[in-house]
C-alpha positions as CSV (number, residue, x, y, z in Angstrom):
1,M,80.6,89.3,79.4
2,P,81.3,91.9,82.1
3,L,80.7,90.6,85.8
4,T,77.8,91.9,87.8
5,I,78.4,93.4,91.3
6,Q,75.5,93.7,93.7
7,I,75.6,96.2,96.2
8,L,74.1,94.7,99.2
9,P,71.8,96.5,101.7
10,G,72.9,97.8,105.2
11,E,76.2,99.0,106.8
12,Y,79.1,96.6,107.8
13,S,81.7,96.9,110.5
14,I,85.2,95.7,110.5
15,H,86.1,94.8,114.0
16,R,89.7,93.7,115.1
17,L,90.0,91.8,118.4
18,S,92.9,89.9,120.2
19,S,93.8,86.4,119.1
20,D,92.4,84.6,122.1
21,Q,89.4,86.4,122.4
22,A,86.3,84.3,121.9
23,I,83.7,85.2,118.9
24,P,80.9,87.0,120.3
25,T,77.9,84.5,119.5
26,T,75.7,87.2,118.2
27,V,77.8,87.3,115.0
28,F,76.3,83.8,114.0
29,T,72.9,85.3,114.0
30,S,73.5,87.5,110.6
31,V,73.2,86.0,107.4
32,L,76.6,87.5,106.1
33,Y,79.5,87.8,108.2
34,F,83.4,87.0,108.0
35,L,86.0,85.6,110.2
36,A,89.7,85.3,110.1
37,K,91.9,84.3,113.1
38,T,95.7,84.4,113.1
39,D,98.4,84.3,115.6
40,D,98.1,88.2,115.8
41,E,94.4,88.9,115.9
42,L,90.8,87.9,115.3
43,S,89.0,90.1,112.3
44,I,85.0,89.9,112.2
45,V,83.2,91.5,109.5
46,C,79.5,91.7,110.3
47,P,76.4,94.2,110.0
48,S,76.9,97.4,111.8
49,K,73.8,96.4,113.7
50,I,75.6,93.5,115.7
51,A,77.1,95.2,118.6
52,I,80.8,94.0,119.3
53,D,83.0,95.0,122.1
54,A,86.1,95.4,120.2
55,P,89.4,97.4,120.5
56,K,89.4,98.6,117.3
57,T,86.4,99.1,115.0
58,E,86.0,100.9,111.5
59,A,82.2,101.4,110.8
60,H,80.0,102.6,107.6
61,W,81.4,100.3,105.2
62,R,79.1,99.0,102.3
63,C,79.5,95.6,100.8
64,L,79.8,94.6,97.1
65,K,79.4,91.2,96.1
66,V,81.0,89.9,92.7
67,L,78.0,87.6,91.3
68,G,79.2,84.1,90.9
69,P,79.9,81.5,91.4
70,L,83.5,82.1,89.9
71,D,85.6,79.4,88.6
72,F,89.0,78.9,90.2
73,S,90.6,78.9,86.8
74,L,89.7,82.8,86.2
75,T,92.4,84.9,87.1
76,G,92.6,88.8,88.1
77,I,89.2,89.5,88.8
78,L,90.0,90.9,92.3
79,A,93.3,92.5,90.9
80,K,91.2,94.3,88.1
81,L,88.4,95.4,90.8
82,A,90.9,96.7,93.1
83,T,93.0,98.6,90.5
84,V,89.5,100.1,88.9
85,L,88.9,101.2,92.8
86,A,92.7,102.4,93.5
87,E,92.4,104.6,90.7
88,A,89.3,106.2,91.8
89,D,90.9,106.8,95.1
90,V,88.4,104.2,96.8
91,S,90.0,102.4,99.7
92,I,88.6,98.7,99.9
93,F,88.6,95.8,102.2
94,A,88.5,92.4,100.3
95,V,87.4,89.1,101.3
96,S,86.9,86.0,99.4
97,T,85.0,82.8,99.6
98,Y,85.0,79.5,97.7
99,D,82.4,80.7,95.4
100,T,83.1,84.8,94.9
101,D,84.8,87.8,96.1
102,Y,83.3,90.5,98.2
103,L,84.7,94.2,98.2
104,L,83.8,96.6,101.1
105,V,84.1,100.3,100.6
106,Q,83.2,103.1,102.9
107,Q,79.9,104.3,102.8
108,A,81.1,107.8,101.9
109,T,82.9,106.6,99.0
110,L,80.1,104.2,97.5
111,G,79.0,106.6,94.8
112,T,82.6,107.0,93.5
113,A,83.2,103.4,93.8
114,S,80.0,102.8,91.7
115,L,80.8,105.1,89.1
116,A,84.0,104.0,88.8
117,L,82.9,100.2,88.2
118,N,80.3,101.5,86.1
119,Q,82.7,103.1,83.6
120,A,84.9,100.1,83.6
121,G,82.4,98.0,82.5
122,Y,80.9,96.2,85.5
123,Q,77.2,95.8,85.9
124,L,75.6,97.0,89.5
125,I,72.5,96.3,90.8
């Protein structure tokens, strides 16, 4: 059974802040956001409409959600998706949650990504 991938509406931005900066509270107003903090950085992925004062920001990303939930016993899902997109020369930013995987692709490459995924047997909605 092929996996279904949902193209989420709207554009997203990927922000890099220093690890000692506080998470802007406006992030928490979004239905979907991702946070990662290490000793080196604080990364925030959120809708582009949320303004964040960050030293580095990459804008104009679209979010693809692998519809799940995906069982932990499944292997290679993200690797296969990444391979299909790499072979189509589409760069990704991947995020995983307990239930599923999300892939962000640049808005300019969304058409190429969609075509490559369709040709590889994935259903896009």
